[in-house]
Structure formats: structure tokens, C-alpha cells
C-alpha positions as CSV (number, residue, x, y, z in Angstrom):
1,X,0.0,0.0,0.0
2,X,1.1,3.6,-0.6
3,X,0.8,6.2,2.1
4,X,-2.1,7.7,0.3
5,X,-3.9,4.4,0.3
6,X,-3.3,3.9,4.0
7,X,-4.6,7.4,4.8
8,X,-7.7,6.8,2.7
9,X,-8.3,3.6,4.5
10,X,-8.6,5.3,7.8
11,X,-7.0,2.3,9.5
12,X,-3.6,3.5,10.8
13,X,-1.7,4.8,13.9
14,X,-0.1,8.2,13.9
15,X,3.2,8.8,15.7
16,X,4.6,12.3,16.0
17,X,8.4,12.3,16.6
18,X,8.6,16.0,17.3
19,X,9.5,17.3,20.8
20,X,6.5,18.2,23.1
21,X,7.5,21.9,22.9
22,X,7.1,21.8,19.1
23,X,3.5,20.5,19.5
24,X,2.7,23.3,21.9
25,X,4.2,25.9,19.5
26,X,3.2,24.6,16.1
27,X,0.1,22.4,16.7
28,X,-0.6,18.7,16.3
29,X,-2.8,16.2,14.6
30,X,-5.6,14.9,16.8
31,X,-5.2,11.3,17.9
32,X,-1.4,11.2,17.1
33,X,0.8,9.6,19.8
34,X,3.8,11.8,20.6
35,X,7.0,9.8,20.8
36,X,10.0,12.2,20.4
37,X,12.8,10.9,18.2
38,X,15.1,10.6,21.1
39,X,12.6,8.1,22.8
40,X,11.9,5.9,19.8
41,X,14.7,3.4,20.6
42,X,13.5,3.0,24.2
43,X,9.9,2.8,23.2
44,X,10.4,0.5,20.1
45,X,8.4,-2.4,21.7
46,X,5.4,-0.1,22.1
47,X,5.6,0.9,18.4
48,X,6.4,-2.6,17.1
49,X,3.4,-4.0,18.9
50,X,0.9,-1.8,16.9
51,X,-1.1,-4.1,14.7
52,X,-2.0,-1.6,11.9
53,X,0.0,0.6,9.6
54,X,2.1,3.1,11.4
55,X,2.5,6.6,10.0
56,X,5.4,8.5,11.5
57,X,5.7,12.3,11.0
58,X,7.6,15.3,12.3
59,X,8.0,18.9,11.2
60,X,9.5,18.3,7.7
61,X,9.9,14.5,7.3
62,X,13.6,14.3,8.2
63,X,13.3,13.0,11.8
64,X,10.4,10.7,10.8
65,X,12.6,9.2,8.1
66,X,15.3,8.5,10.7
67,X,12.7,7.0,13.1
68,X,11.2,4.8,10.3
69,X,14.7,3.6,9.1
70,X,15.5,2.6,12.7
71,X,12.1,0.9,13.3
72,X,12.3,-1.0,10.0
73,X,15.7,-2.3,11.0
74,X,14.1,-3.6,14.2
75,X,11.3,-5.4,12.4
76,X,8.6,-2.8,11.7
77,X,6.6,-4.3,8.7
78,X,4.0,-1.7,7.9
79,X,5.5,1.8,8.5
80,X,5.2,5.0,6.4
81,X,7.0,8.3,6.5
82,X,4.1,10.8,6.7
83,X,6.5,13.7,6.2
84,X,5.7,17.1,7.7
85,X,2.8,17.4,10.1
86,X,1.0,20.3,8.5
87,X,0.9,18.6,5.1
88,X,-0.1,15.3,6.6
89,X,-2.9,17.0,8.6
90,X,-4.3,18.6,5.5
91,X,-4.2,15.3,3.6
92,X,-6.0,13.5,6.5
93,X,-8.6,16.2,6.7
94,X,-9.1,16.1,2.9
95,X,-9.5,12.3,3.0
96,X,-12.1,12.5,5.8
97,X,-14.3,14.3,3.5
98,X,-14.3,11.5,1.0
99,X,-16.3,9.0,3.0
């Protein structure tokens, strides 16, 4: 599946790897779990136990790419780089209108 298909399906878990301060300053996506990049390694079991596609995002897509690369090396099977949060939020909101 592509990221677009996953988002259209509505069946996914969102993980925001930005720092909590960034969420307060910039905003967030409702329902996303905040696991800052520095905590991904320590919380990998929590992430790897998710039984649906995992969409990881940050401010621009750089940190989420690093997190996804690490998690893939640890056995994540269904992970996607959602890129930057603002664009991802707009895409999710646009897809919600298609049901």
C-alpha cells in the first residue's frame, strides 16, 4: 500500500516524533501519539506492537525518516513516513471528506 492508500483507508496509527515543545508551539494532529525521536529506541516495543499501519511524521519529514529507518531495522513491517505534520494533517482532513 502507498501512504495515500493507507490514509484513505482510515486504519492507521499516527506517531509524531517531534518534541513536546514543538507540538505546543506549532500544533498537532488529533489522535497522534507523541514519541519524540530521542525516545523511539527506548519505546520501540510499544511501536512494534501496533497491529495496523504506522504513519510517522515530524516537522519536515527528516526525523520521521530516521525513526522509520531505525524501526524498519528492528522489524517494523508496515511503516510509512508521513513527512511534515502540516501537510499530513491537510491530507488526512481532505480524506475524511471522501467517506
